[in-house]
PDB file with SEQRES, HELIX, SHEET and CRYST1 records, atoms N, CA, C and O in Angstrom:
SEQRES   1 A   75  MET GLU TYR SER ASP LYS ILE VAL ASN ASP MET ILE LEU          
SEQRES   2 A   75  TYR LEU ARG VAL ASN ASN VAL MET GLU ILE TYR TYR ILE          
SEQRES   3 A   75  ASP GLY ASN SER ASN LYS THR ASN ARG GLU LYS VAL ASP          
SEQRES   4 A   75  ASP ALA THR ASP LEU ARG PHE TYR ASP TYR LYS THR ASP          
SEQRES   5 A   75  SER HIS TYR ARG ARG GLU ASP VAL THR LYS ILE ALA LEU          
SEQRES   6 A   75  LYS GLU GLY TRP LYS GLU GLY TRP LYS LYS                      
HELIX    1 AA1 ASP A    5  VAL A   17  1                                  13    
HELIX    2 AA2 ASN A   34  ASP A   39  1                                   6    
HELIX    3 AA3 ARG A   57  LYS A   66  1                                  10    
SHEET    1 AA1 3 ILE A  23  TYR A  25  0                                        
SHEET    2 AA1 3 PHE A  46  ASP A  48 -1                                        
SHEET    3 AA1 3 SER A  53  TYR A  55 -1                                        
CRYST1    1.000    1.000    1.000  90.00  90.00  90.00 P 1           1          
ATOM      1  N   MET A   1     -91.249-184.929 -86.450  1.00  0.00           N  
ATOM      2  CA  MET A   1     -91.150-183.498 -86.698  1.00  0.00           C  
ATOM      3  C   MET A   1     -92.170-182.768 -85.830  1.00  0.00           C  
ATOM      4  O   MET A   1     -93.293-183.242 -85.659  1.00  0.00           O  
ATOM      5  N   GLU A   2     -91.789-181.635 -85.291  1.00  0.00           N  
ATOM      6  CA  GLU A   2     -92.659-180.827 -84.447  1.00  0.00           C  
ATOM      7  C   GLU A   2     -93.366-179.783 -85.319  1.00  0.00           C  
ATOM      8  O   GLU A   2     -92.720-179.021 -86.037  1.00  0.00           O  
ATOM      9  N   TYR A   3     -94.685-179.759 -85.245  1.00  0.00           N  
ATOM     10  CA  TYR A   3     -95.489-178.817 -86.022  1.00  0.00           C  
ATOM     11  C   TYR A   3     -96.053-177.732 -85.126  1.00  0.00           C  
ATOM     12  O   TYR A   3     -96.371-177.984 -83.964  1.00  0.00           O  
ATOM     13  N   SER A   4     -96.178-176.525 -85.658  1.00  0.00           N  
ATOM     14  CA  SER A   4     -96.751-175.409 -84.898  1.00  0.00           C  
ATOM     15  C   SER A   4     -98.247-175.650 -84.681  1.00  0.00           C  
ATOM     16  O   SER A   4     -98.858-176.471 -85.366  1.00  0.00           O  
ATOM     17  N   ASP A   5     -98.823-174.932 -83.728  1.00  0.00           N  
ATOM     18  CA  ASP A   5    -100.262-175.030 -83.469  1.00  0.00           C  
ATOM     19  C   ASP A   5    -101.066-174.682 -84.724  1.00  0.00           C  
ATOM     20  O   ASP A   5    -102.083-175.315 -85.008  1.00  0.00           O  
ATOM     21  N   LYS A   6    -100.616-173.692 -85.461  1.00  0.00           N  
ATOM     22  CA  LYS A   6    -101.307-173.276 -86.675  1.00  0.00           C  
ATOM     23  C   LYS A   6    -101.352-174.419 -87.699  1.00  0.00           C  
ATOM     24  O   LYS A   6    -102.389-174.660 -88.317  1.00  0.00           O  
ATOM     25  N   ILE A   7    -100.242-175.108 -87.872  1.00  0.00           N  
ATOM     26  CA  ILE A   7    -100.181-176.231 -88.819  1.00  0.00           C  
ATOM     27  C   ILE A   7    -101.063-177.384 -88.340  1.00  0.00           C  
ATOM     28  O   ILE A   7    -101.774-177.993 -89.139  1.00  0.00           O  
ATOM     29  N   VAL A   8    -101.019-177.685 -87.044  1.00  0.00           N  
ATOM     30  CA  VAL A   8    -101.867-178.766 -86.513  1.00  0.00           C  
ATOM     31  C   VAL A   8    -103.338-178.417 -86.707  1.00  0.00           C  
ATOM     32  O   VAL A   8    -104.131-179.289 -87.060  1.00  0.00           O  
ATOM     33  N   ASN A   9    -103.715-177.175 -86.487  1.00  0.00           N  
ATOM     34  CA  ASN A   9    -105.101-176.755 -86.726  1.00  0.00           C  
ATOM     35  C   ASN A   9    -105.472-176.920 -88.201  1.00  0.00           C  
ATOM     36  O   ASN A   9    -106.593-177.315 -88.522  1.00  0.00           O  
ATOM     37  N   ASP A  10    -104.535-176.619 -89.087  1.00  0.00           N  
ATOM     38  CA  ASP A  10    -104.781-176.796 -90.516  1.00  0.00           C  
ATOM     39  C   ASP A  10    -104.966-178.279 -90.849  1.00  0.00           C  
ATOM     40  O   ASP A  10    -105.804-178.634 -91.677  1.00  0.00           O  
ATOM     41  N   MET A  11    -104.187-179.132 -90.206  1.00  0.00           N  
ATOM     42  CA  MET A  11    -104.326-180.573 -90.410  1.00  0.00           C  
ATOM     43  C   MET A  11    -105.696-181.062 -89.925  1.00  0.00           C  
ATOM     44  O   MET A  11    -106.345-181.875 -90.584  1.00  0.00           O  
ATOM     45  N   ILE A  12    -106.125-180.558 -88.767  1.00  0.00           N  
ATOM     46  CA  ILE A  12    -107.438-180.932 -88.229  1.00  0.00           C  
ATOM     47  C   ILE A  12    -108.542-180.486 -89.185  1.00  0.00           C  
ATOM     48  O   ILE A  12    -109.485-181.237 -89.431  1.00  0.00           O  
ATOM     49  N   LEU A  13    -108.436-179.283 -89.722  1.00  0.00           N  
ATOM     50  CA  LEU A  13    -109.415-178.805 -90.696  1.00  0.00           C  
ATOM     51  C   LEU A  13    -109.425-179.705 -91.932  1.00  0.00           C  
ATOM     52  O   LEU A  13    -110.491-180.057 -92.436  1.00  0.00           O  
ATOM     53  N   TYR A  14    -108.254-180.071 -92.414  1.00  0.00           N  
ATOM     54  CA  TYR A  14    -108.148-180.966 -93.566  1.00  0.00           C  
ATOM     55  C   TYR A  14    -108.869-182.287 -93.287  1.00  0.00           C  
ATOM     56  O   TYR A  14    -109.616-182.778 -94.133  1.00  0.00           O  
ATOM     57  N   LEU A  15    -108.648-182.854 -92.116  1.00  0.00           N  
ATOM     58  CA  LEU A  15    -109.289-184.127 -91.763  1.00  0.00           C  
ATOM     59  C   LEU A  15    -110.807-183.987 -91.683  1.00  0.00           C  
ATOM     60  O   LEU A  15    -111.535-184.899 -92.077  1.00  0.00           O  
ATOM     61  N   ARG A  16    -111.287-182.858 -91.178  1.00  0.00           N  
ATOM     62  CA  ARG A  16    -112.744-182.612 -91.098  1.00  0.00           C  
ATOM     63  C   ARG A  16    -113.347-182.438 -92.489  1.00  0.00           C  
ATOM     64  O   ARG A  16    -114.345-183.074 -92.829  1.00  0.00           O  
ATOM     65  N   VAL A  17    -112.732-181.572 -93.284  1.00  0.00           N  
ATOM     66  CA  VAL A  17    -113.258-181.258 -94.624  1.00  0.00           C  
ATOM     67  C   VAL A  17    -113.295-182.502 -95.505  1.00  0.00           C  
ATOM     68  O   VAL A  17    -114.202-182.662 -96.322  1.00  0.00           O  
ATOM     69  N   ASN A  18    -112.328-183.364 -95.341  1.00  0.00           N  
ATOM     70  CA  ASN A  18    -112.255-184.579 -96.153  1.00  0.00           C  
ATOM     71  C   ASN A  18    -112.940-185.775 -95.495  1.00  0.00           C  
ATOM     72  O   ASN A  18    -112.765-186.920 -95.912  1.00  0.00           O  
ATOM     73  N   ASN A  19    -113.724-185.481 -94.457  1.00  0.00           N  
ATOM     74  CA  ASN A  19    -114.563-186.483 -93.797  1.00  0.00           C  
ATOM     75  C   ASN A  19    -113.773-187.691 -93.284  1.00  0.00           C  
ATOM     76  O   ASN A  19    -114.263-188.820 -93.294  1.00  0.00           O  
ATOM     77  N   VAL A  20    -112.551-187.430 -92.839  1.00  0.00           N  
ATOM     78  CA  VAL A  20    -111.714-188.490 -92.284  1.00  0.00           C  
ATOM     79  C   VAL A  20    -111.969-188.613 -90.787  1.00  0.00           C  
ATOM     80  O   VAL A  20    -112.162-189.710 -90.262  1.00  0.00           O  
ATOM     81  N   MET A  21    -111.965-187.463 -90.109  1.00  0.00           N  
ATOM     82  CA  MET A  21    -112.172-187.426 -88.657  1.00  0.00           C  
ATOM     83  C   MET A  21    -112.976-186.187 -88.301  1.00  0.00           C  
ATOM     84  O   MET A  21    -112.953-185.189 -89.021  1.00  0.00           O  
ATOM     85  N   GLU A  22    -113.675-186.262 -87.202  1.00  0.00           N  
ATOM     86  CA  GLU A  22    -114.378-185.104 -86.642  1.00  0.00           C  
ATOM     87  C   GLU A  22    -113.712-184.853 -85.291  1.00  0.00           C  
ATOM     88  O   GLU A  22    -114.243-185.206 -84.238  1.00  0.00           O  
ATOM     89  N   ILE A  23    -112.541-184.236 -85.352  1.00  0.00           N  
ATOM     90  CA  ILE A  23    -111.656-184.163 -84.194  1.00  0.00           C  
ATOM     91  C   ILE A  23    -111.686-182.785 -83.542  1.00  0.00           C  
ATOM     92  O   ILE A  23    -111.777-181.756 -84.212  1.00  0.00           O  
ATOM     93  N   TYR A  24    -111.608-182.799 -82.223  1.00  0.00           N  
ATOM     94  CA  TYR A  24    -111.631-181.571 -81.441  1.00  0.00           C  
ATOM     95  C   TYR A  24    -110.561-181.626 -80.374  1.00  0.00           C  
ATOM     96  O   TYR A  24    -110.200-182.697 -79.887  1.00  0.00           O  
ATOM     97  N   TYR A  25    -110.058-180.449 -80.017  1.00  0.00           N  
ATOM     98  CA  TYR A  25    -109.065-180.317 -78.954  1.00  0.00           C  
ATOM     99  C   TYR A  25    -109.773-180.413 -77.605  1.00  0.00           C  
ATOM    100  O   TYR A  25    -110.864-179.872 -77.430  1.00  0.00           O  
ATOM    101  N   ILE A  26    -109.149-181.102 -76.660  1.00  0.00           N  
ATOM    102  CA  ILE A  26    -109.681-181.209 -75.301  1.00  0.00           C  
ATOM    103  C   ILE A  26    -108.640-180.628 -74.356  1.00  0.00           C  
ATOM    104  O   ILE A  26    -107.469-181.003 -74.412  1.00  0.00           O  
ATOM    105  N   ASP A  27    -109.058-179.720 -73.493  1.00  0.00           N  
ATOM    106  CA  ASP A  27    -108.155-179.155 -72.500  1.00  0.00           C  
ATOM    107  C   ASP A  27    -108.159-180.050 -71.273  1.00  0.00           C  
ATOM    108  O   ASP A  27    -108.996-179.892 -70.384  1.00  0.00           O  
ATOM    109  N   GLY A  28    -107.233-180.979 -71.225  1.00  0.00           N  
ATOM    110  CA  GLY A  28    -107.145-181.906 -70.112  1.00  0.00           C  
ATOM    111  C   GLY A  28    -106.535-181.309 -68.869  1.00  0.00           C  
ATOM    112  O   GLY A  28    -106.496-181.959 -67.824  1.00  0.00           O  
ATOM    113  N   ASN A  29    -106.055-180.078 -68.962  1.00  0.00           N  
ATOM    114  CA  ASN A  29    -105.391-179.441 -67.824  1.00  0.00           C  
ATOM    115  C   ASN A  29    -106.274-178.473 -67.055  1.00  0.00           C  
ATOM    116  O   ASN A  29    -105.799-177.846 -66.108  1.00  0.00           O  
ATOM    117  N   SER A  30    -107.514-178.331 -67.417  1.00  0.00           N  
ATOM    118  CA  SER A  30    -108.351-177.291 -66.827  1.00  0.00           C  
ATOM    119  C   SER A  30    -108.525-177.427 -65.324  1.00  0.00           C  
ATOM    120  O   SER A  30    -108.698-176.417 -64.642  1.00  0.00           O  
ATOM    121  N   ASN A  31    -108.486-178.638 -64.785  1.00  0.00           N  
ATOM    122  CA  ASN A  31    -108.682-178.829 -63.352  1.00  0.00           C  
ATOM    123  C   ASN A  31    -107.420-179.320 -62.642  1.00  0.00           C  
ATOM    124  O   ASN A  31    -107.509-179.915 -61.568  1.00  0.00           O  
ATOM    125  N   LYS A  32    -106.256-179.079 -63.227  1.00  0.00           N  
ATOM    126  CA  LYS A  32    -105.015-179.588 -62.660  1.00  0.00           C  
ATOM    127  C   LYS A  32    -104.149-178.459 -62.123  1.00  0.00           C  
ATOM    128  O   LYS A  32    -104.249-177.316 -62.570  1.00  0.00           O  
ATOM    129  N   THR A  33    -103.307-178.791 -61.167  1.00  0.00           N  
ATOM    130  CA  THR A  33    -102.339-177.825 -60.661  1.00  0.00           C  
ATOM    131  C   THR A  33    -101.207-177.705 -61.679  1.00  0.00           C  
ATOM    132  O   THR A  33    -101.090-178.531 -62.585  1.00  0.00           O  
ATOM    133  N   ASN A  34    -100.378-176.681 -61.528  1.00  0.00           N  
ATOM    134  CA  ASN A  34     -99.244-176.497 -62.443  1.00  0.00           C  
ATOM    135  C   ASN A  34     -98.309-177.703 -62.414  1.00  0.00           C  
ATOM    136  O   ASN A  34     -97.802-178.102 -63.463  1.00  0.00           O  
ATOM    137  N   ARG A  35     -98.065-178.294 -61.241  1.00  0.00           N  
ATOM    138  CA  ARG A  35     -97.178-179.457 -61.129  1.00  0.00           C  
ATOM    139  C   ARG A  35     -97.762-180.644 -61.891  1.00  0.00           C  
ATOM    140  O   ARG A  35     -97.033-181.351 -62.587  1.00  0.00           O  
ATOM    141  N   GLU A  36     -99.060-180.867 -61.766  1.00  0.00           N  
ATOM    142  CA  GLU A  36     -99.713-181.966 -62.482  1.00  0.00           C  
ATOM    143  C   GLU A  36     -99.648-181.740 -63.983  1.00  0.00           C  
ATOM    144  O   GLU A  36     -99.499-182.695 -64.746  1.00  0.00           O  
ATOM    145  N   LYS A  37     -99.759-180.491 -64.417  1.00  0.00           N  
ATOM    146  CA  LYS A  37     -99.684-180.187 -65.844  1.00  0.00           C  
ATOM    147  C   LYS A  37     -98.325-180.582 -66.403  1.00  0.00           C  
ATOM    148  O   LYS A  37     -98.243-181.147 -67.494  1.00  0.00           O  
ATOM    149  N   VAL A  38     -97.262-180.291 -65.668  1.00  0.00           N  
ATOM    150  CA  VAL A  38     -95.914-180.641 -66.116  1.00  0.00           C  
ATOM    151  C   VAL A  38     -95.734-182.153 -66.121  1.00  0.00           C  
ATOM    152  O   VAL A  38     -95.196-182.712 -67.076  1.00  0.00           O  
ATOM    153  N   ASP A  39     -96.179-182.813 -65.063  1.00  0.00           N  
ATOM    154  CA  ASP A  39     -96.013-184.261 -64.945  1.00  0.00           C  
ATOM    155  C   ASP A  39     -96.841-185.028 -65.956  1.00  0.00           C  
ATOM    156  O   ASP A  39     -96.481-186.144 -66.332  1.00  0.00           O  
ATOM    157  N   ASP A  40     -97.930-184.455 -66.397  1.00  0.00           N  
ATOM    158  CA  ASP A  40     -98.878-185.169 -67.238  1.00  0.00           C  
ATOM    159  C   ASP A  40     -98.870-184.639 -68.674  1.00  0.00           C  
ATOM    160  O   ASP A  40     -99.918-184.573 -69.317  1.00  0.00           O  
ATOM    161  N   ALA A  41     -97.705-184.268 -69.171  1.00  0.00           N  
ATOM    162  CA  ALA A  41     -97.595-183.634 -70.489  1.00  0.00           C  
ATOM    163  C   ALA A  41     -97.963-184.569 -71.636  1.00  0.00           C  
ATOM    164  O   ALA A  41     -98.177-184.109 -72.758  1.00  0.00           O  
ATOM    165  N   THR A  42     -98.040-185.868 -71.375  1.00  0.00           N  
ATOM    166  CA  THR A  42     -98.362-186.812 -72.450  1.00  0.00           C  
ATOM    167  C   THR A  42     -99.855-187.115 -72.519  1.00  0.00           C  
ATOM    168  O   THR A  42    -100.261-188.038 -73.226  1.00  0.00           O  
ATOM    169  N   ASP A  43    -100.675-186.359 -71.801  1.00  0.00           N  
ATOM    170  CA  ASP A  43    -102.131-186.560 -71.848  1.00  0.00           C  
ATOM    171  C   ASP A  43    -102.647-186.584 -73.281  1.00  0.00           C  
ATOM    172  O   ASP A  43    -102.072-185.960 -74.173  1.00  0.00           O  
ATOM    173  N   LEU A  44    -103.712-187.295 -73.483  1.00  0.00           N  
ATOM    174  CA  LEU A  44    -104.379-187.266 -74.777  1.00  0.00           C  
ATOM    175  C   LEU A  44    -105.128-185.946 -74.879  1.00  0.00           C  
ATOM    176  O   LEU A  44    -105.845-185.564 -73.954  1.00  0.00           O  
ATOM    177  N   ARG A  45    -104.967-185.252 -75.989  1.00  0.00           N  
ATOM    178  CA  ARG A  45    -105.497-183.895 -76.126  1.00  0.00           C  
ATOM    179  C   ARG A  45    -106.588-183.744 -77.179  1.00  0.00           C  
ATOM    180  O   ARG A  45    -107.203-182.682 -77.277  1.00  0.00           O  
ATOM    181  N   PHE A  46    -106.834-184.779 -77.961  1.00  0.00           N  
ATOM    182  CA  PHE A  46    -107.797-184.648 -79.039  1.00  0.00           C  
ATOM    183  C   PHE A  46    -108.819-185.774 -78.969  1.00  0.00           C  
ATOM    184  O   PHE A  46    -108.503-186.892 -78.560  1.00  0.00           O  
ATOM    185  N   TYR A  47    -110.045-185.466 -79.375  1.00  0.00           N  
ATOM    186  CA  TYR A  47    -111.113-186.457 -79.358  1.00  0.00           C  
ATOM    187  C   TYR A  47    -111.777-186.481 -80.727  1.00  0.00           C  
ATOM    188  O   TYR A  47    -112.113-185.430 -81.272  1.00  0.00           O  
ATOM    189  N   ASP A  48    -111.971-187.675 -81.286  1.00  0.00           N  
ATOM    190  CA  ASP A  48    -112.629-187.854 -82.577  1.00  0.00           C  
ATOM    191  C   ASP A  48    -114.032-188.410 -82.335  1.00  0.00           C  
ATOM    192  O   ASP A  48    -114.198-189.526 -81.843  1.00  0.00           O  
ATOM    193  N   TYR A  49    -115.040-187.604 -82.693  1.00  0.00           N  
ATOM    194  CA  TYR A  49    -116.433-188.005 -82.498  1.00  0.00           C  
ATOM    195  C   TYR A  49    -116.843-189.141 -83.425  1.00  0.00           C  
ATOM    196  O   TYR A  49    -117.745-189.910 -83.094  1.00  0.00           O  
ATOM    197  N   LYS A  50    -116.203-189.257 -84.569  1.00  0.00           N  
ATOM    198  CA  LYS A  50    -116.568-190.323 -85.509  1.00  0.00           C  
ATOM    199  C   LYS A  50    -116.224-191.707 -84.979  1.00  0.00           C  
ATOM    200  O   LYS A  50    -116.979-192.659 -85.178  1.00  0.00           O  
ATOM    201  N   THR A  51    -115.083-191.817 -84.302  1.00  0.00           N  
ATOM    202  CA  THR A  51    -114.626-193.128 -83.835  1.00  0.00           C  
ATOM    203  C   THR A  51    -114.677-193.268 -82.311  1.00  0.00           C  
ATOM    204  O   THR A  51    -114.343-194.322 -81.769  1.00  0.00           O  
ATOM    205  N   ASP A  52    -115.097-192.196 -81.620  1.00  0.00           N  
ATOM    206  CA  ASP A  52    -115.133-192.194 -80.153  1.00  0.00           C  
ATOM    207  C   ASP A  52    -113.756-192.561 -79.595  1.00  0.00           C  
ATOM    208  O   ASP A  52    -113.635-193.393 -78.696  1.00  0.00           O  
ATOM    209  N   SER A  53    -112.714-191.915 -80.154  1.00  0.00           N  
ATOM    210  CA  SER A  53    -111.331-192.220 -79.773  1.00  0.00           C  
ATOM    211  C   SER A  53    -110.586-190.955 -79.361  1.00  0.00           C  
ATOM    212  O   SER A  53    -110.910-189.856 -79.810  1.00  0.00           O  
ATOM    213  N   HIS A  54    -109.590-191.125 -78.508  1.00  0.00           N  
ATOM    214  CA  HIS A  54    -108.707-190.042 -78.091  1.00  0.00           C  
ATOM    215  C   HIS A  54    -107.357-190.189 -78.786  1.00  0.00           C  
ATOM    216  O   HIS A  54    -106.890-191.299 -79.044  1.00  0.00           O  
ATOM    217  N   TYR A  55    -106.741-189.047 -79.083  1.00  0.00           N  
ATOM    218  CA  TYR A  55    -105.453-189.038 -79.795  1.00  0.00           C  
ATOM    219  C   TYR A  55    -104.508-188.029 -79.185  1.00  0.00           C  
ATOM    220  O   TYR A  55    -104.928-187.049 -78.571  1.00  0.00           O  
ATOM    221  N   ARG A  56    -103.236-188.282 -79.361  1.00  0.00           N  
ATOM    222  CA  ARG A  56    -102.199-187.315 -79.018  1.00  0.00           C  
ATOM    223  C   ARG A  56    -101.938-186.447 -80.245  1.00  0.00           C  
ATOM    224  O   ARG A  56    -102.347-186.776 -81.358  1.00  0.00           O  
ATOM    225  N   ARG A  57    -101.259-185.351 -80.018  1.00  0.00           N  
ATOM    226  CA  ARG A  57    -100.919-184.414 -81.094  1.00  0.00           C  
ATOM    227  C   ARG A  57    -100.155-185.121 -82.218  1.00  0.00           C  
ATOM    228  O   ARG A  57    -100.457-184.932 -83.396  1.00  0.00           O  
ATOM    229  N   GLU A  58     -99.166-185.933 -81.846  1.00  0.00           N  
ATOM    230  CA  GLU A  58     -98.369-186.613 -82.877  1.00  0.00           C  
ATOM    231  C   GLU A  58     -99.195-187.631 -83.663  1.00  0.00           C  
ATOM    232  O   GLU A  58     -98.909-187.885 -84.833  1.00  0.00           O  
ATOM    233  N   ASP A  59    -100.222-188.217 -83.029  1.00  0.00           N  
ATOM    234  CA  ASP A  59    -101.110-189.136 -83.747  1.00  0.00           C  
ATOM    235  C   ASP A  59    -101.888-188.391 -84.827  1.00  0.00           C  
ATOM    236  O   ASP A  59    -102.032-188.868 -85.952  1.00  0.00           O  
ATOM    237  N   VAL A  60    -102.387-187.211 -84.462  1.00  0.00           N  
ATOM    238  CA  VAL A  60    -103.173-186.407 -85.409  1.00  0.00           C  
ATOM    239  C   VAL A  60    -102.315-186.011 -86.601  1.00  0.00           C  
ATOM    240  O   VAL A  60    -102.776-186.077 -87.741  1.00  0.00           O  
ATOM    241  N   THR A  61    -101.080-185.602 -86.357  1.00  0.00           N  
ATOM    242  CA  THR A  61    -100.226-185.193 -87.479  1.00  0.00           C  
ATOM    243  C   THR A  61     -99.898-186.384 -88.380  1.00  0.00           C  
ATOM    244  O   THR A  61     -99.873-186.243 -89.602  1.00  0.00           O  
ATOM    245  N   LYS A  62     -99.650-187.544 -87.795  1.00  0.00           N  
ATOM    246  CA  LYS A  62     -99.361-188.737 -88.601  1.00  0.00           C  
ATOM    247  C   LYS A  62    -100.554-189.125 -89.470  1.00  0.00           C  
ATOM    248  O   LYS A  62    -100.387-189.472 -90.639  1.00  0.00           O  
ATOM    249  N   ILE A  63    -101.749-189.065 -88.903  1.00  0.00           N  
ATOM    250  CA  ILE A  63    -102.960-189.409 -89.658  1.00  0.00           C  
ATOM    251  C   ILE A  63    -103.167-188.423 -90.801  1.00  0.00           C  
ATOM    252  O   ILE A  63    -103.469-188.828 -91.923  1.00  0.00           O  
ATOM    253  N   ALA A  64    -103.007-187.130 -90.521  1.00  0.00           N  
ATOM    254  CA  ALA A  64    -103.186-186.115 -91.559  1.00  0.00           C  
ATOM    255  C   ALA A  64    -102.208-186.335 -92.716  1.00  0.00           C  
ATOM    256  O   ALA A  64    -102.599-186.271 -93.881  1.00  0.00           O  
ATOM    257  N   LEU A  65    -100.948-186.591 -92.396  1.00  0.00           N  
ATOM    258  CA  LEU A  65     -99.954-186.834 -93.447  1.00  0.00           C  
ATOM    259  C   LEU A  65    -100.291-188.098 -94.239  1.00  0.00           C  
ATOM    260  O   LEU A  65    -100.166-188.121 -95.463  1.00  0.00           O  
ATOM    261  N   LYS A  66    -100.712-189.133 -93.546  1.00  0.00           N  
ATOM    262  CA  LYS A  66    -101.085-190.384 -94.214  1.00  0.00           C  
ATOM    263  C   LYS A  66    -102.278-190.183 -95.150  1.00  0.00           C  
ATOM    264  O   LYS A  66    -102.367-190.813 -96.204  1.00  0.00           O  
ATOM    265  N   GLU A  67    -103.190-189.296 -94.751  1.00  0.00           N  
ATOM    266  CA  GLU A  67    -104.391-189.040 -95.551  1.00  0.00           C  
ATOM    267  C   GLU A  67    -104.154-188.036 -96.687  1.00  0.00           C  
ATOM    268  O   GLU A  67    -105.079-187.724 -97.437  1.00  0.00           O  
ATOM    269  N   GLY A  68    -102.930-187.533 -96.817  1.00  0.00           N  
ATOM    270  CA  GLY A  68    -102.594-186.680 -97.958  1.00  0.00           C  
ATOM    271  C   GLY A  68    -102.503-185.198 -97.679  1.00  0.00           C  
ATOM    272  O   GLY A  68    -102.416-184.405 -98.617  1.00  0.00           O  
ATOM    273  N   TRP A  69    -102.520-184.792 -96.396  1.00  0.00           N  
ATOM    274  CA  TRP A  69    -102.389-183.370 -96.087  1.00  0.00           C  
ATOM    275  C   TRP A  69    -101.057-182.846 -96.574  1.00  0.00           C  
ATOM    276  O   TRP A  69    -100.016-183.477 -96.392  1.00  0.00           O  
ATOM    277  N   LYS A  70    -101.106-181.659 -97.208  1.00  0.00           N  
ATOM    278  CA  LYS A  70     -99.897-180.937 -97.598  1.00  0.00           C  
ATOM    279  C   LYS A  70    -100.122-179.470 -97.278  1.00  0.00           C  
ATOM    280  O   LYS A  70    -101.234-178.963 -97.424  1.00  0.00           O  
ATOM    281  N   GLU A  71     -99.077-178.789 -96.845  1.00  0.00           N  
ATOM    282  CA  GLU A  71     -99.211-177.383 -96.514  1.00  0.00           C  
ATOM    283  C   GLU A  71     -99.719-176.616 -97.726  1.00  0.00           C  
ATOM    284  O   GLU A  71     -99.220-176.787 -98.838  1.00  0.00           O  
ATOM    285  N   GLY A  72    -100.712-175.772 -97.499  1.00  0.00           N  
ATOM    286  CA  GLY A  72    -101.304-174.988 -98.574  1.00  0.00           C  
ATOM    287  C   GLY A  72    -102.372-175.730 -99.359  1.00  0.00           C  
ATOM    288  O   GLY A  72    -102.732-175.291-100.451  1.00  0.00           O  
ATOM    289  N   TRP A  73    -102.893-176.840 -98.842  1.00  0.00           N  
ATOM    290  CA  TRP A  73    -103.919-177.649 -99.531  1.00  0.00           C  
ATOM    291  C   TRP A  73    -105.161-176.820 -99.795  1.00  0.00           C  
ATOM    292  O   TRP A  73    -105.436-175.851 -99.087  1.00  0.00           O  
ATOM    293  N   LYS A  74    -105.882-177.193-100.781  1.00  0.00           N  
ATOM    294  CA  LYS A  74    -107.173-176.566-101.131  1.00  0.00           C  
ATOM    295  C   LYS A  74    -108.176-177.665-101.385  1.00  0.00           C  
ATOM    296  O   LYS A  74    -107.832-178.714-101.929  1.00  0.00           O  
ATOM    297  N   LYS A  75    -109.414-177.431-100.993  1.00  0.00           N  
ATOM    298  CA  LYS A  75    -110.478-178.420-101.241  1.00  0.00           C  
ATOM    299  C   LYS A  75    -110.829-178.428-102.702  1.00  0.00           C  
ATOM    300  O   LYS A  75    -111.701-179.188-103.124  1.00  0.00           O  
TER     301      LYS A  75                                                      
END                                                                             
């Protein structure tokens, strides 16, 4: 399932608040040409400081769902 940026940000917040991951977005396209950006669309975009690991958007959403994220969650 494809999630909006707003939902993915909410999932990232959920993972941070619940001490699962300390994840941040990385702009891997900042030094690339437009052609490279299109060709390299599968770049890893997120970095977790807790595990020193990189993740794709779909990885982050899967982890959040596995950890119990639900739309409208409250701490």
